C-alpha positions in Angstrom: -8.0 -17.6 -17.6 -5.1 -16.4 -19.7 -3.5 -12.9 -19.9 -5.6 -9.9 -20.5 -5.6 -8.9 -24.2 -4.6 -5.3 -25.0 -5.1 -3.4 -28.2 -2.1 -1.2 -28.8 -3.0 2.1 -30.4 -0.9 1.3 -33.6 -2.9 -1.8 -34.1 -6.4 -0.2 -34.0 -5.7 3.4 -34.9 -7.2 3.2 -38.4 -10.4 1.6 -37.0 -10.7 4.5 -34.6 -10.3 6.9 -37.4 -13.1 5.2 -39.4 -15.4 5.2 -36.4 -14.7 8.9 -35.6 -15.5 9.7 -39.3 -18.6 7.6 -39.3 -17.3 5.1 -41.8 -17.6 2.3 -39.2 -19.9 2.0 -36.2 -18.8 2.1 -32.6 -18.9 -0.8 -30.2 -20.2 1.3 -27.4 -21.5 4.8 -27.2 -22.2 6.6 -23.9 -24.6 9.5 -24.6 -25.6 12.7 -22.7 -22.9 12.7 -20.0 -21.4 15.5 -18.1 -17.7 15.0 -19.1 -15.1 15.6 -16.4 -12.4 17.0 -18.6 -9.2 16.6 -16.5 -7.1 18.4 -19.2 -9.0 21.7 -18.9 -10.5 21.2 -15.4 -14.1 21.7 -16.5 -17.4 19.9 -16.8 -18.8 19.7 -20.3 -22.5 18.7 -20.4 -24.2 16.8 -23.1 -21.1 14.9 -24.2 -21.1 11.5 -26.0 -18.2 9.1 -26.1 -17.7 6.6 -28.9 -15.6 3.4 -28.2 -14.2 0.9 -30.6 -11.6 -1.9 -30.0 -11.4 -0.9 -26.3 -10.3 2.6 -27.0 -12.0 6.0 -27.4 -12.7 7.1 -31.0 -14.5 10.3 -30.4 -15.7 12.6 -27.6 -18.5 15.0 -28.5 -21.6 14.2 -30.7 -21.3 10.5 -31.4 -24.7 10.0 -33.1 -23.1 9.3 -36.5 -21.1 6.4 -34.9 -24.2 4.4 -33.8 -25.2 1.3 -35.8 -27.4 -1.8 -35.2 -24.7 -3.6 -33.2 -23.6 -0.6 -31.1 -24.3 -0.8 -27.4 -25.8 2.6 -26.4 -25.9 3.7 -22.8 -27.8 6.9 -21.8 -25.8 8.5 -19.0 -28.9 10.8 -18.4 -26.6 13.6 -17.3 -24.4 11.7 -15.0 -20.8 12.6 -14.7 -18.3 10.7 -16.9 -14.8 10.6 -15.4 -11.7 8.8 -16.2 -11.0 5.6 -14.3 -9.0 6.1 -11.1 -5.4 5.2 -10.8 -3.7 4.4 -7.5 -0.1 5.6 -7.8 1.2 3.8 -4.7 -0.3 0.6 -3.2 0.9 -2.5 -1.5 -1.7 -5.1 -2.4 -0.4 -7.5 0.2 -1.8 -5.1 2.9 -5.3 -6.0 1.7 -4.5 -9.5 2.9 -5.9 -10.9 -0.3 -4.2 -11.8 -3.6 -4.2 -9.5 -6.7 -7.4 -11.2 -8.0 -9.2 -10.6 -4.7 -8.0 -7.1 -4.6 -9.1 -6.4 -8.1 -12.6 -7.7 -7.3 -12.8 -5.4 -4.3 -11.7 -2.1 -5.8 -13.0 -2.1 -9.4 -16.7 -1.6 -8.4 -15.5 1.6 -6.6 -13.9 3.0 -9.7 -10.3 1.9 -9.5 -9.2 0.8 -13.0 -5.4 0.8 -12.6 -2.8 0.4 -9.8 0.9 0.8 -9.5 1.7 -1.8 -7.0 5.0 -2.1 -5.0 5.1 -5.9 -4.0 8.0 -5.3 -1.6 6.1 -7.2 1.1 6.1 -10.5 -0.7 9.6 -9.7 -2.1 11.0 -9.6 1.5 9.7 -13.2 2.0 10.0 -14.8 -1.4 12.3 -12.6 -3.4 12.1 -12.7 -7.2 9.5 -15.6 -7.0 7.1 -13.5 -5.1 7.5 -10.5 -7.4 6.9 -12.6 -10.5 3.9 -14.4 -9.0 2.1 -11.2 -8.3 3.1 -9.5 -11.5 1.9 -12.4 -13.6 -1.3 -12.7 -11.7 -2.0 -9.0 -12.5 -2.1 -9.8 -16.1 -5.1 -12.1 -15.7 -7.6 -9.6 -14.2 -9.4 -6.6 -15.9 -7.8 -4.2 -13.5 -4.6 -2.7 -15.0 -1.9 -3.8 -12.7 1.5 -2.1 -13.1 4.5 -3.1 -11.0 7.2 -1.0 -9.4 10.3 -3.0 -8.5 10.9 -3.4 -4.8 14.0 -1.2 -4.1 14.8 -2.0 -0.5 14.9 -5.7 0.2 15.7 -5.9 3.0 14.6 -2.4 4.0 17.6 -1.8 6.2 20.6 -4.1 5.4 22.5 -5.0 8.5 19.6 -4.1 10.7 17.3 -7.1 10.1 17.1 -10.4 8.3 14.6 -10.8 5.4 13.8 -13.9 3.4 15.5 -12.6 0.3 17.7 -9.8 -1.1 17.1 -7.7 -4.3 20.1 -6.1 -5.8 20.9 -4.2 -9.0 20.9 -7.3 -11.2 17.4 -8.3 -10.0 16.1 -4.8 -10.5 17.5 -4.7 -14.0 15.7 -8.0 -14.8 12.3 -6.9 -13.4 12.5 -3.6 -15.2 12.7 -5.4 -18.5 9.3 -7.1 -17.9 6.3 -5.7 -19.7 4.1 -3.7 -17.4 6.9 -2.6 -15.0 6.5 1.2 -14.5 9.6 2.0 -12.4 11.3 1.5 -9.0 9.3 1.1 -5.8 9.7 3.4 -2.9 13.3 4.1 -2.1 13.0 3.9 1.7 16.7 3.8 2.4 17.1 7.6 2.4 20.2 7.5 4.7 21.8 5.3 2.1 20.9 7.7 -0.7 22.3 10.7 1.3 25.5 8.7 2.2 26.0 7.7 -1.5 25.8 4.1 -0.6 27.1 2.2 -3.7 24.5 -0.5 -3.6 21.5 1.9 -3.2 22.8 4.1 -6.0 23.4 1.2 -8.3 19.7 0.2 -8.0 18.6 3.8 -8.7 21.0 4.0 -11.7 19.5 0.8 -13.2 16.1 2.4 -13.2 17.2 5.8 -14.6 19.1 3.9 -17.4 15.9 2.1 -18.3 14.1 5.5 -18.6 11.7 4.7 -15.8 10.7 6.7 -12.7 12.2 6.2 -9.2 9.5 6.6 -6.5 10.5 7.8 -3.1 10.0 7.6 0.6 11.5 10.5 2.4 10.3 10.5 6.0 12.6 13.1 7.4 12.1 16.8 8.0 12.2 18.8 4.7 14.3 21.6 6.2 18.0 21.6 5.2 19.8 20.0 2.2 18.6 16.4 2.7 15.4 16.5 0.5 17.3 18.1 -2.4 20.2 15.7 -2.1 17.7 12.9 -2.1 16.0 14.3 -5.3 19.3 14.9 -6.9 19.8 11.1 -7.0 16.8 10.9 -9.4 14.0 10.3 -7.0 10.9 12.2 -8.2 8.0 11.4 -5.8 7.2 10.8 -2.1 4.1 9.5 -0.3 5.4 10.1 3.3 4.3 13.6 3.8 2.2 14.0 7.0 2.1 17.8 7.3 1.1 20.7 5.0 4.6 22.0 5.3 6.2 18.7 4.2 3.9 18.4 1.2 4.4 22.0 0.2 8.2 21.7 0.4 8.2 18.7 -1.9 5.9 20.3 -4.4 8.0 23.5 -4.5 11.0 21.4 -5.1 9.5 19.8 -8.2 8.7 16.5 -6.5 5.4 14.7 -7.0 3.7 14.6 -3.6 1.6 11.5 -3.1 -1.0 12.4 -0.5 -2.0 9.3 1.4 -5.2 8.1 2.9 -5.3 4.4 3.8 -6.6 2.3 6.6 -4.1 3.4 9.2 -2.8 6.7 7.7 -5.3 9.6 7.5 -2.9 12.2 6.1 -5.1 13.9 3.6 -6.8 16.1 6.2 -3.4 17.8 6.9 -1.5 17.4 3.6 -4.2 18.7 1.2 -3.9 22.1 3.0 -0.8 22.6 0.9 -3.2 23.1 -2.1 -6.3 24.4 -0.5 -4.6 27.1 1.7 -1.9 28.2 -0.8 -4.0 27.9 -4.0 -1.0 26.4 -5.8 -1.0 24.4 -9.0 -1.9 20.8 -8.1 -0.6 19.0 -11.2 2.2 17.5 -9.1 -0.2 16.1 -6.5 -1.4 12.5 -6.5 -3.8 10.9 -4.1 -3.0 7.3 -3.2 -4.0 4.7 -0.6 -0.6 3.0 0.2 -2.0 0.3 2.5 -5.7 -0.6 2.7 -7.1 -3.4 4.8 -10.0 -5.7 3.6 -12.6 -4.3 5.9 -11.8 -0.7 4.7 -12.3 -1.8 1.1 -15.7 -3.3 1.9 -16.9 -0.5 4.1 -15.5 2.6 2.5 -14.2 1.6 -0.9 -10.9 2.6 -2.3 -9.8 5.6 -4.3 -13.4 6.9 -4.4 -13.1 7.3 -0.6 -9.7 9.0 -0.8 -11.0 11.5 -3.4 -14.1 12.1 -1.2 -11.9 12.9 1.7 -9.9 15.4 -0.2 -13.2 17.0 -1.4 -14.5 17.1 2.2 -11.3 19.0 3.2 -12.2 21.7 0.7 -10.5 20.6 -2.5 -12.3 21.3 -5.7 -13.8 18.0 -7.0 -12.2 18.3 -10.5 -8.8 18.9 -8.9 -9.3 15.9 -6.7 -10.2 13.7 -9.7 -7.1 15.0 -11.5 -5.0 13.7 -8.7 -6.2 10.1 -9.3 -6.3 10.3 -13.1 -4.2 12.6 -15.3 -1.6 13.4 -12.6 -0.5 9.8 -11.9 -0.8 8.9 -15.6 1.7 11.6 -16.4 4.0 10.8 -13.6 4.3 7.2 -14.7 4.5 8.2 -18.4 1.4 6.3 -19.4 -0.8 9.3 -20.2 -0.9 8.4 -23.9 -3.1 5.5 -22.9 -4.6 6.3 -19.5 -5.7 9.2 -17.2 -8.3 11.1 -19.3 -11.2 10.7 -21.6 -9.7 11.6 -25.0 -9.5 10.1 -28.5 -7.0 7.3 -28.7 -7.0 6.4 -25.1 -8.2 3.3 -23.4 -12.0 3.5 -22.6 -11.5 3.3 -18.9 -14.4 5.4 -17.6 -16.7 5.9 -14.7 -20.3 7.1 -14.6 -20.7 9.0 -11.3 -24.0 10.2 -10.0 -22.7 12.5 -7.3 -19.3 14.1 -7.8 -18.9 15.4 -4.2 -19.6 12.0 -2.6 -17.9 10.2 -5.5 -20.8 7.8 -5.9 -19.6 5.5 -8.7 -22.5 3.9 -10.5 -20.8 2.1 -13.5 -17.2 1.2 -14.3 -15.8 0.5 -17.8 -12.4 -0.9 -18.5 -11.5 -1.0 -22.2 -15.0 -0.3 -23.0 -16.4 -3.3 -21.1 -18.9 -2.9 -18.3 -16.9 -4.3 -15.3 -19.1 -3.1 -12.5 -22.5 -1.6 -12.1 -24.2 -0.3 -8.9 -21.3 -1.6 -6.8 -21.5 -5.2 -8.2 -19.0 -6.9 -10.5 -20.4 -7.7 -13.9 -17.6 -10.0 -14.9 -16.3 -13.3 -13.5 -12.8 -13.2 -12.2 -10.4 -16.1 -12.5 -9.8 -18.4 -9.5 -6.2 -17.9 -8.6 -4.2 -20.3 -6.3 -0.6 -19.8 -5.4 1.7 -22.8 -5.4 2.2 -25.0 -2.3 5.8 -23.9 -2.2 4.9 -20.4 -1.0 2.4 -21.5 1.7 4.9 -22.8 4.3 7.0 -19.7 5.0 7.1 -19.6 8.8 10.3 -21.5 9.8 11.3 -21.5 13.5 14.1 -23.8 14.9 11.8 -24.9 17.7 8.5 -24.1 19.3 8.6 -20.9 21.3 8.8 -21.1 25.1 8.3 -18.5 27.9 12.0 -18.3 28.3 12.4 -16.9 24.8 10.7 -13.7 26.1 12.6 -13.3 29.3 14.5 -10.0 29.8 17.3 -10.2 32.5 17.7 -7.1 34.5 21.2 -5.6 35.0 20.1 -4.2 38.3 17.0 -3.9 40.5 15.5 -0.8 38.9 16.9 -0.5 35.4 15.8 2.2 33.0 14.6 0.8 29.6 14.0 2.3 26.2 10.3 2.0 25.3 8.6 2.5 21.9 5.6 4.8 22.3 3.0 4.6 19.6 0.3 7.1 18.8 -3.1 6.9 17.2 -3.0 6.7 13.3 0.6 7.9 13.3 3.5 6.3 11.4 6.2 7.4 13.8 7.2 6.2 17.2 8.8 8.1 20.1 11.4 6.8 22.6 10.4 6.8 26.2 12.8 6.0 29.0 11.0 4.3 31.9 12.3 2.8 35.1 11.0 -0.7 35.5 11.5 -2.6 38.7 13.0 -6.1 38.4 11.4 -9.2 39.9 13.6 -12.2 40.5 16.2 -10.9 38.2 13.7 -10.4 35.3 11.7 -7.4 34.1 8.2 -7.9 32.9 5.3 -6.2 31.1 3.1 -4.1 33.2 -0.5 -3.9 31.8 -1.5 -1.6 34.6 0.8 1.0 33.1 0.2 0.1 29.5 3.6 -1.4 29.2 3.7 -4.5 26.9 6.6 -6.6 25.7 7.4 -6.8 22.0 9.5 -9.5 20.3 10.6 -10.2 16.8 11.7 -13.7 15.7 13.4 -14.4 12.3 11.1 -16.8 10.5 12.6 -17.3 7.0 15.7 -19.4 7.4 15.0 -21.1 10.7 17.9 -19.3 12.5 15.7 -18.2 15.3 17.5 -15.0 16.1 15.3 -12.7 18.0 15.0 -9.6 20.2 12.7 -8.5 22.9 11.8 -5.0 24.0 8.9 -2.9 25.3 6.1 -0.8 23.8 3.4 1.4 25.1 0.3 2.9 23.6 -1.7 -0.3 22.7 -3.7 -0.4 25.9 -3.5 -4.2 26.3 -4.7 -5.3 29.8 -4.1 -9.0 29.1 -3.1 -11.6 26.6 -0.9 -11.4 23.5 -1.2 -10.8 19.7 1.1 -12.0 17.0 1.6 -11.3 13.3 3.7 -12.4 10.3 2.7 -9.1 8.7 5.6 -7.2 10.1 7.1 -4.6 7.8 9.2 -5.0 5.9 11.0 -8.2 6.5 7.8 -9.8 7.8 9.4 -11.8 10.6 7.3 -13.1 13.4 6.2 -10.1 15.5 4.6 -10.6 18.9 3.2 -8.1 21.4 1.9 -9.2 24.8 1.4 -8.7 28.5 2.8 -12.1 29.6 5.4 -14.5 28.2 3.1 -17.6 28.2 0.6 -16.0 25.9 3.2 -14.6 23.7 4.7 -18.0 23.2 1.3 -19.6 22.4 0.5 -16.8 19.9 3.8 -17.3 18.0 3.4 -21.1 17.9 -0.2 -20.8 16.5 1.1 -18.8 13.6 3.9 -21.1 12.9 1.4 -24.0 12.7 -0.9 -22.1 10.3 1.8 -20.8 7.9 1.4 -17.2 9.0 -1.3 -14.6 9.7 -2.5 -12.7 12.7 -3.8 -14.1 16.0 -5.1 -12.9 19.4 -4.6 -15.1 22.6 -5.5 -14.9 26.2 -4.8 -17.4 28.9 -3.6 -19.9 26.3 -6.8 -19.7 24.3 -7.1 -18.5 20.7 -9.6 -15.6 20.6 -9.4 -14.9 16.9 -7.2 -16.1 14.0 -6.7 -14.7 10.5 -4.9 -17.3 8.4 -2.6 -15.8 5.7 -0.8 -18.8 4.2 0.5 -17.1 1.1 4.0 -16.0 2.3 2.4 -15.3 5.7 0.9 -12.2 4.1 -2.1 -13.0 2.0 -5.1 -15.2 1.7 -6.5 -16.6 -1.5 -10.0 -16.6 0.0 -12.6 -14.0 -1.0 -12.1 -10.5 0.5 -15.5 -10.8 2.3 -14.3 -13.9 4.2 -11.0 -12.3 5.0 -12.7 -9.1 6.2 -15.0 -11.1 8.5 -12.0 -12.8 10.1 -10.2 -9.5 10.4 -13.3 -8.0 12.1 -13.3 -10.9 14.6 -9.7 -10.2 15.3 -10.3 -6.5 15.8 -13.0 -7.4 18.3 -10.6 -9.7 20.1 -8.0 -6.9 20.3 -10.7 -4.7 21.9 -11.4 -7.4 24.4 -7.7 -7.4 25.2 -7.9 -3.7 26.0 -6.8 -2.0 22.7 -9.0 0.7 21.3 -6.8 2.1 18.5 -8.1 2.6 15.0 -6.4 0.2 12.5 -4.1 -1.2 15.2 -2.8 -4.0 12.9 -0.8 -1.6 10.7 0.5 0.3 13.8 1.8 -3.0 15.2 3.2 -4.1 11.8 5.4 -1.0 11.6 7.1 -1.7 14.9 9.7 -3.6 13.1 10.4 -1.2 10.2 13.7 0.4 10.9 13.5 3.2 8.4 10.7 5.3 10.1 11.8 7.3 13.1 12.3 7.2 16.0 12.6 3.7 17.7 12.0 0.3 16.1 12.8 -3.3 16.9 14.0 -6.1 14.5 15.1 -9.7 15.0 18.6 -8.2 15.6 17.7 -5.7 18.3 16.5 -2.2 19.1 17.2 0.4 16.3 17.4 4.2 16.7 16.3 5.2 13.3 17.4 8.8 13.7 21.0 7.5 14.1 20.5 4.4 11.9 22.2 2.3 14.6 21.4 -0.2 17.3 20.9 0.9 20.8 20.7 -1.1 24.1 17.4 -1.8 25.6 18.9 -0.6 28.9 19.7 3.1 29.1 23.3 3.7 30.0 24.4 0.2 29.1 26.4 1.4 26.2 28.0 4.4 27.9 
């Protein structure tokens, strides 16, 4: 299947005028709908919409546009809303390719996404960005790209498979369908006026496109405003009402996130519901959504429903996934509302509170009905060259996970994780040595964590400790390890950790659970070690088996895979681990595993 054909307004405007005036007949007319007007925040009953050439010609009484060839759909009083737009999404987190993702989300009302492919960029660089961007042109879902801005996420702190600089950003910004710069996670670099960071931002501003943000620090003090002064205009990292409110009051778009692991809407939506402020700078987004979540809950329909459940007016909630993101990304002349001249991306919804999406139209074509796709998507396979991305210098051994003790009772720094929270805390625990080594202690919920560089074959690695997973035995490993996506392993014993890592190297990446040398569950993700090109249903089934295996190993966390995957992301406080060592993100510097060793 080739690229999706689009009708630019200037190419069909006279046809739309003729249809609106009744001189030509419409291709599609939806009759007797309750229009969700996101411009005026009202419901208008008894509304018709006439569509021609994939765009809306008229909203109102469309009886004079109906001819013998016109498809007429009686909405019978159902709500007619604009298609939903996800303003911040990493498709790779769904573990399927863009085609698989599109097939999973369109039946739930998502008609456009603004994806940041920085996961695949960290592994494959420009090749990965181009592959996903080009794939997005072949599906009905409108796929816009934001250029990955931080590859690697923290230069000098980790080793990624590629680097993206100002020249690469300039090139990608020139591609059709690129909406702006992906989340600028290196907020310390922004505040320190790092020349490399600011060169990337300046390329985006010079191109007249938006710079999306990632400000994960407290909003008190001058930092937030200094960050915004660089030209960064949105942030999806708010986890509190106060944080979201501070950004909104500063003129920053607050993207309120509800994904598989991050359930922030309950808290952040209070900035609107409790203060009754204007919500035009609020955007609801998903950020990271796993395959089982897509199948069980849906996509933006679920995010909108969660906001409504927390007391938000349904029309306001719908504005946050339609007109608000469209305005932010400067595409509201085509998307974001049901109005003459715009693309006919529309949803028939039977229940506005539960966001029960019955029918989905993109460019006037019925794409999904009653939760089922009504169009055949292309089969997309990535080239063989991207399917062998796990490169280790040698098979892993138990000795690779040994930690030599400096004394008999050393005090170590431990990453403490919490349920459904992005951040970690640093604990300092005394761990007795045995035969000169210190080990994991599952009786105290103390596991080892290791990161191995897997892109170049250098084999550099670091080993530390983590608590909060609840593992009582075995080990788990993943090549989904934000953002450099090196080989990340957590376990209760060195032998199982080595087996888990070697299994993923053999299969080209993915996620695995091991106990006593046996594989309990395996999710193969051969595309860059991040994605599968199998159907989302199959991937979700494998992920469900892995989740059960994690539970059998003692872990009861909700969405533990993302919690684990962020252990290696050295831009989110407090303590992280990369292939180069333990990182104190609050100081943006390495720290020794052993407390006092640097003093």
